[in-house]
DOMI-302533 format. One record per atom (N, C-alpha, C, O): x negated, z, y negated. Coordinates in steps of 0.05 Angstrom, whole numbers, plus 32768, in hexadecimal, padded with zeros to 4 digits. Layout:
// DOMI-302533
XZY/...
***
This chain:
// DOMI-302533
7424883C769F/74488825769E/7435881776A8/741E881576A0/7444880A76C6/743487EB76C6/743687D576BE/744B87D276B1/742A87C076C1/742687A676B6/7449879A76B8/7459879B76CA/744A878F769B/745A8782769B/745587677699/743F875F7691/7472875076A3/7465873C76AA/747E872C7691/74978731768F/746B87187680/747887087666/748B87007675/748586FC768D/74A586F9766E/74B586E87673/74CE86E47668/74DD86F87669/74DA86C3765A/74EB86B87650/74FC86BF765B/74F586D0766B/751886BB765B/752B86BC765C/754586B07652/755186BA763E/755086997661/756186907650/757F86A07658/758686A5766F/758F86A7763D/759F86B4763A/75B786A97634/75CB86B5763D/75BB86917624/75CC8688761B/75E086807636/75D98677764C/75FF86867628/76108681763C/761286A2764E/762986AA7654/760386AC7653/75FD86C67667/760386DC7652/75F986E2763C/761A86E97665/761B87137658/760B87227656/7602872C766A/760587257646/75F28741763C/760187567634/761487537624/75FC876B763C/760F87867634/75F78795761C/75E087997625/75FC87997608/75FA87AD75EC/760587C975F0/761D87D075EF/75EB87DC75F7/75FF87F375FD/75F287FF75E0/75DA880575E0/7605880475C2/75F8881775AF/761187FA7598/761C87E3759A/760F880F7585/76258805756E/761588087550/761D8800753A/75FB88177555/75EA8819753D/75E088017532/75E587EA7539/75C688107515/75BB87FA750E/75A487E47523/75A487CC7523/759787F5752F/758887EE7542/759C87D27554/759787B97555/75B087E2755F/75C087D37570/75C987B67560/75C887A2756F/75CF87B3754B/75D1879F7539/75B8878B7536/75B887747530/75A68798753A/758B87887530/75878771754F/758187597550/758C87817563/758B877D757A/759E876A7585/759687597595/75BA8769757D/75CE8756757E/75CE873E7570/75DA87297575/75BE8744755A/75B2872C7549/759F8716755B/75A086FD7558/75908724756E/757D8718757A/7593870F758E/759E86FA7587/759A8715759E/75A8870E75B0/75BE86F575AA/75C586E375BA/75C386F87597/75E386DF7591/75D086CB758E/75D186B9759F/75B686C87577/75A586B07573/75A186A3758E/759C868B758C/75A286AC75A3/759586A675B5/75A6869375D5/75A0868875EA/75C8869D75BF/75DA869475CA/75E786A175EA/75F4869575FA/75DE86BE75ED/75E886D075F3/760486D975F1/761086DC75DC/761086DE7610/762886E97600/7633870C7604/7636871A7618/7635870F75EB/7629872C75F2/7649874375F3/765E874075E6/764487537602/765E87667600/7650878975F1/763A879075F7/765E879575E1/765087A875D5/765E87BA75DB/767687B575DC/765587D875E0/766687ED75E6/7657880775E0/7641880E75E9/7668881275CF/7657882975B9/767A883775AE/768F882D75A7/766E885475B3/7687886775A4/768B885F758F/76A18857758B/7679885D757D/7679884C7565/766988367558/765088387558/76738823754E/766C880C7545/766F88007530/768587FA7527/764B87F97522/765487ED74FF/766487DC74F8/766D87D1750C/766E87D274E2/767A87BE74D7/767387AA74E0/7681879874EB/764C87AA74D9/763D879174E4/7644877F74FB/7649876774FB/764387947514/764B878C752C/766B87817533/766F876D7541/767A878B752A/76938786751F/769B87647520/76A68752752D/768A876A7504/7688874F74F4/767A87327503/767B871D74F5/766F8731751A/765E87217527/7676871E753A/76698726754E/768A871A7543/76A087167553/769B87127570/76A187017580/768B872C7570/7685872A7596/7693873475A3/76A3873B7592/769B873C75B6/76AD875075C2/76A0876875C0/7687876975C1/76AD877B75BD/76A9879B75BE/76BD87AE75CA/76D487AB75CF/76AD87C375CE/76C187D475D3/76B887F075CF/76A487FA75D9/76C987FA75BF/76C0881975AF/76C5883275BE/76DA883F75BB/76B3883675CD/76B5884B75E1/769B884B75F2/768A883A75F5/769F886A75FF/767C88697608/767D885B7628/769088557636/76618858762C/7656883E7646/765E8848765D/7652885D7664/7675883C7673/7671883E768C/766488287697/765F8812768C/765E883376B9/7652882576C3/765B880B76C6/764A87F976C1/7676880376CD/768887E776CE/767D87D276B8/767E87BA76BA/767587DF76A6/766C87CC7688/765587BC7693/764F87A97685/764E87BE769D/763187B776AC/7637879576C3/7628878376C6/7651879976CE/765A878876D7/765F876376CB/7668875976B7/7653875976E3/7649873D76D5/7634872F76C0/7633871876B7/761F874E76BA/7614874A76A6/75F0874876B5/75E6875276C9/75E48734769D/75CA872C76A5/75B0873E7699/7599874076A3/75B787457689/75A58759767A/75BC876E7662/75D187677658/75B08781765F/75B587967656/75A087A27640/7587879E7642/75AD87B27628/75A287B07611/75A887D1760C/75BB87D675FE/759A87E57617/75A288047605/7591880D75F5/7579881475F7/75AB880975D7/75A0880F75C5/75AF882C75B7/75BB883175A1/75A9883B75CD/75C0885475C9/75A5886B75C9/758D886775CB/75B5888375C6/75A7889D75CC/759C88A175DD/75A9889875F0/758288AE75E7/757188AA75FE/758188B4761B/757A88AA7630/759988CA761B/75A088CE7626/75B888BE762E/75C188C77643/75CA88A57622/75D68897762B/75C5887F762E/75D3886C7635/75A88878762B/7594886B7630/7592886B764C/75998858765A/758888807654/7585888E7677/759888887684/7593887B7699/75B4888D767F/75CB888E7687/75D1886A7693/75DA886576A9/75CC88597681/75C688337684/75B188307692/75B3881D76A1/759F883C7692/758B882F769E/758F883C76BE/758D882E76D1/7595885576C0/75A0886176DA/75B0884776E2/75A2883676ED/75CA884176E0/75E1882B76E0/75D5881676EE/75D7880B7704/75C2881276D5/75B887ED76D9/75A287EC76F6/75A387DC7708/7592880076F4/758088047705/759987FB772D/759887E8773D/75A88810772D/75BF880E7747/75C087E97744/75BC87DA7758/75C387E27733/75D987C6773B/75B687AA7738/75B687947742/75A087B4772A/758B87A7772D/758A87907719/75838779771F/7591879976F8/7594878D76E4/7583879976D3/758487B176CD/756E878476C8/755C879276B1/756A87A37694/7582879E768E/755B87B57686/756787C77677/754D87C1765F/753687C57666/755387B87649/754487CA7630/754E87DC7626/756687DF7622/753D87E97621/7541880A761A/7540880C75FF/7536882275FE/7544880175DE/7538880275D0/7523881D75BF/752E882875AC/750D882475C6/7505883875B8/74FF884C75CB/74F8886275C4/7504884075F1/7508885375FD/74F68844760E/7500882F7616/74DE88487616/74D28839762F/74D78846764C/74DB883B7661/74D588627646/74E2886F7666/74F8885B766E/74F788507684/750D8857765C/7523884C766D/752888317670/753E88277678/751088237669/75178800766E/750687FE767A/74F2880A767F/751787D87685/750387CD7694/750387B7768C/74FC87A37698/750C87B77676/750787947666/7506879B7646/751687A47635/74E987917645/74E48794761E/74E787837611/74D687727611/74FC87807601/74F6876E75EA/74DF876D75D3/74D7877F75C5/74D6875175D2/74BA875175C7/74B7874875A8/74C9873775A4/74AC874B7598/74A487457585/74A487267588/7495871C7598/74B08718757C/74B286F3757F/74AD86ED7570/74B586F9755C/749A86D4756A/749D86BB7552/74AC86AC7561/74B286AE7579/74B3869B7550/74C38687755C/74CC866F7540/74DD8672752F/74B486547545/74AC8640753B/74B086267541/74A7861F7557/74BC86107532/74BA85F17538/74BC85F37558/74B385DE7560/74C48605756E/74C886077592/74B886107591/74A985FF759B/74A98624758D/749286317598/7496864C7596/749A86567580/7495865C75B0/74A2867D75A8/7484868875B1/7475867D75C1/7480869975A8/746286AF75B3/747786C875B4/748B86C775A5/747486DF75C5/748686F675C9/745E870275C8/744786FA75CC/746F872075C0/7456873A75BB/7462875675C6/7478875E75BE/745B875D75CF/7465877975E5/744D879075E2/7435878B75E8/745487A375DC/744287C375E6/745487CB75EE/745D87DE75E2/746687BC7610/747387D1761D/748387E67615/748787FC7620/748D87DA75FD/74A587FB75F7/7489880375E0/748F880175C8/7471880B75E6/7467882775DD/7461882775BB/745D883D75B0/7460881275AD/745488107592/746387F67583/745587E77576/747387F47586/748587DF7579/747B87D87563/747A87C07560/747087EA7548/746D87F07536/745087CE7539/745187B8752E/744087D87549/742D87CB7551/742E87AA7559/741B879B755C/744C87A2755A/74508793756E/745F878A755A/746B87767561/746487917542/746E877E752D/7459877F751F/74578766751B/744387897513/74368781750B/741887637516/740787577509/742087627534/74128749753C/741F87377541/741687207541/7439873D7548/745087247537/7449871D751D/744C87057519/74438727750C/7443871874F1/7425870C74EC/742086FD74D9/7416871574FD/73FC870F74FD/73F986F67508/73F586E474F8/73FB86F07522/740586D27530/741086C37524/740586AD7522/742986C97518/743686B0750D/742D86AC74F0/743A869B74E3/741E86B674E5/740886AD74CD/73EF86A174D5/73DF869A74C4/73E9869D74F2/73D4869874F5/73D8866B7501/73C9865874FF/73F38670750D/73FB8657751A/740486457502/7417864A74F3/73F1862D7500/73FA861C74F3/7415861174E4/742C861074EC/7409860874CC/7424860174C7/743185E974C9/744685E374BD/741F85D574DE/742985C174DF/742F85C57508/742F85B27518/743385DF750D/744085E27528/745385D07532/745185CC754A/746E85C07522/747D85AB7525/746E85907531/747885877546/745A85847529/744A8574752D/744085817545/74488577755A/742E85977547/7423859E7564/74378591757C/7436857E758C/744B85A87575/745E85A57595/74638585758F/744D857B758A/74728577758D/7475855A758E/7462854C759A/7466853B75AB/74498555758F/742F8540759C/7433855775B5/743C854775C5/7432856E75C2/7431856F75D7/7447856E75F0/744385727608/7463856875DF/7476855175F1/7473853A75F6/747E852E7608/7465853375E6/745E851375E6/7452851075F9/745A8502760B/7434851F75FA/741D851B760C/742A85217624/742585127637/743E85387627/744485497646/7458852F7656/7454852A766E/74688525764B/74738504764A/745D84FE765E/745A85047675/744784E97647/743884DB7653/742884E67672/742684D97687/74208502766D/740D85077680/74268509769A/742484F776AB/7438851A769D/744F851D76B1/744F84F776C4/744884F176DA/745884EA76B4/745384C776B5/743A84BE76C9/743B84B176DE/742684C776BC/740784C176CA/73FF84D876E1/73EA84D976EE/740E84E476E1/740884F776FE/73F2850576F0/73E3851176FF/73ED850576D2/73D1851A76CE/73D6853876CC/73E4854676BE/73C2853D76E5/73B9855F76EE/73C5858076D9/73CB857576C4/73C7858B76D7/73D285A076CC/73B685AB76BF/73BB85B476A9/739F85AD76C5/739385B476BE/737F85A776B6/736A85B176B0/7387858A76B4/737F8575769E/7381856E7681/7374855E7673/739B85857679/73AE857B7668/73A78595764C/73AF85937635/739C85A47657/738E85B37642/738385A77627/738885A9760F/736C8595763A/7358858D7627/736985717625/735885647618/737885657628/738685557621/739085557604/738E854675F1/739D856F7608/73B3857075F1/73A5857975E3/73B2857475CE/738E858575D9/7370858E75C6/7369857575BC/735C856F75A8/736F856D75C6/735D854675C4/736D853375B4/7365852075A7/7393854075B7/73A5853075AE/73A78538758E/73AA852B7579/73A585597596/73B4856C7579/739885697567/739A856A754E/738185657570/736085607555/737285427550/737B85417539/7377852C755F/737F85167557/7399850F753B/739D84FA752E/73A48525753B/73B885277528/73A085297509/73A1851C74F4/73908537750F/737D853974F6/736F852674EC/736B851F74D5/7366851B7504/735685037507/735B84EF74F1/734C84E674E0/737084EC74F4/738C84D874E8/738A84DF74CD/738284D074BB/739084F574CD/7398850374B1/737C84FD749D/737F84F87485/736484FF74A8/735085077495/734A84EF748C/734184F07475/734C84CA749C/734A84C374A1/735B84AF7488/7350849E747B/737584B67487/738684A87473/737F84BB7455/739084B97444/736C84CB744F/736484DA7441/735184D17439/735084D17421/733C84C77446/732184BA743D/731E84A07428/7329848B742E/731284A07413/7314848B7406/72F68473740E/72F4845D7403/
***
């Protein structure tokens, strides 16, 4: 498999097609709705929890025309359907996330840690989703509990650096010093 380029995309307000109406599709739907995607579901059978989300859905098999106006397609269907979706999407240059079906995927949804304005994504190129999940849990446990303070400090420092024309290569050491400063101030307050 070729190397992947990690990429974060804005799906808010953009059309995403979800092919499949089962348990896995329902989980993917929650992720897509959470980032503001305009999701349309197409599947012969659609779970009640998908219907309850009030997204647009068509209770029928996939058709090539379902890809009209779509930015991304998530195929959470049987392999034969995923192949059909992948073929049609390739012809239109649309990326496909084929759930647990890497041979039909051109995009991979990853294990994601989202906390306090920080997003970390982990991928095994769709070949070891359980490992992806374990790594996600481990990284989440390693992140500092006060990550919100780290994010606020980084944003504040970035504004100063941009105003001052500080080159990118000089910013990391400055940020590390600013983050260490958070703890120096705390330890001074505690010292008697």
